[in-house]
N, C-alpha and C positions, 0 to 999 in steps of 0.2 A: 436444473444444474446445482452441484454441490455448493456448500456455503463457500469452500474455498477452492478459487480456480489457480491449477498450477501456473505459475509465471508463463513458460512456454505457450500455454494454452489460450492464457490473456492476451499475447502478442498476436495470435494467430485467429482469434475471435472474429465473426462477422460483426461489423459497426451498425450501430445503432443510428437511427435518425437523429436523435438528441444523446450528446455524450452522456454517459453514466458518470456518476461518481465512482474512480477507481481508488482503493485503499489497497497498498502493499505493505506487509510488514516484512521488513529484512531481518533476518535472524540467521542462525548457524545452528546445525545440528549439535555441535559438542556444547551448546549454551544451554544450562540448564535454566535459567530465567526464561528463556524462548521456549523450551519443553514445557515449562509449568504453565506460560502464559496461553500458548495455542489453543487448549479447550476455552478459554475466555474470549479469543479472538472468534473462534468459531461460533460461540453462541451470539456475539455480537454481529457477525455477519448472517446467521440464521434469523434473527430478528428485523434485518434490512435487506429484503429481497430485490430492492430497486438498486441497490449499491453492489458493486463488483468489488470482491474482496480476494486477494491473493496471497500467498505464503511464498516468499522467495528465500531460500538459502544461498547465502553469499559466495559460496563455494560451488555449491551443485548446480546454479543457475548463473554462475559466472559471465559465461558467453551473453547473456541478456543484461546482467548487472553492470556488468563492465569493471570499471575502476570507482565505482561509488567507494567512498571512505567512509566505512561505519565503526565507530569507536565504541560505541556502547549498544546493548540490545535491550528491548527492542527497539528498533528504529521505524518510524512510519514515513512513508511518502503518499501523500493523498493528492490526487490529481484530477481535473476534469477537461476534457478536450485538448490534451497536451498542455495545460497550464498547471505547474505545481502550486497546491494551495498550502500545503503543508510538509515541511521534511524536518525531522528531528527525532530524537530519543523522547520515548515516552515512559512512563511509568507503567509497570505491567499490572495496571489494576483495571478490571472491567468496566467500572463506572466511569473512571476517568476517559480512558478510551472511548467508550459511547458516547459520552458528552461531547468531547472533541470532533469526532465522526458527525453526529447530530448537528453540530453548530455549523461546520464546514458544508453538509448537504443544503442547509437553508441559507447560506450566504452567498453573496454574489461572488463569482469567480475572480477574486483578486490573487495576482502572483505572489507567492510568500517571498520576503526580501531575503537574500543572501543563499540563494539555493545554488548549490555546486553546477556546473555545468553538466556532470554525468548523470546528475538526476533529471536535470532537464531533457536530456539526450533519452533518458528511459522513458519519461512522458510522452514525448514525442514519438518512439517507437511503438507505445502501446495506444496512441490516439490514430494511427494510420489505418 
């Protein structure tokens, strides 16, 4: 599987016995910061084959992303088994994002506080 899974294919992938960590970068094609961050995100994904990574364009993937309100880019949604563990803007720095993902991958699945309903809906769609 390529390091980054298109969001539409992620929603249709076969389910594993154990729910993997899923990291979705919510970005936009017109966002220069997102374009600059994508290669780093791909390197992070390549170094963590047991984690599912997806790149979602909030406009191109609007039917899956729905009405998630993204104020700043990049915004990450990290989930496992339909539970949102993290949702928020991140610094577009490879080391910072890698540490965040590694910490969430090894931590117990505790729902993040204050997650918008639209993000919980996306997590539920991706866990079916």
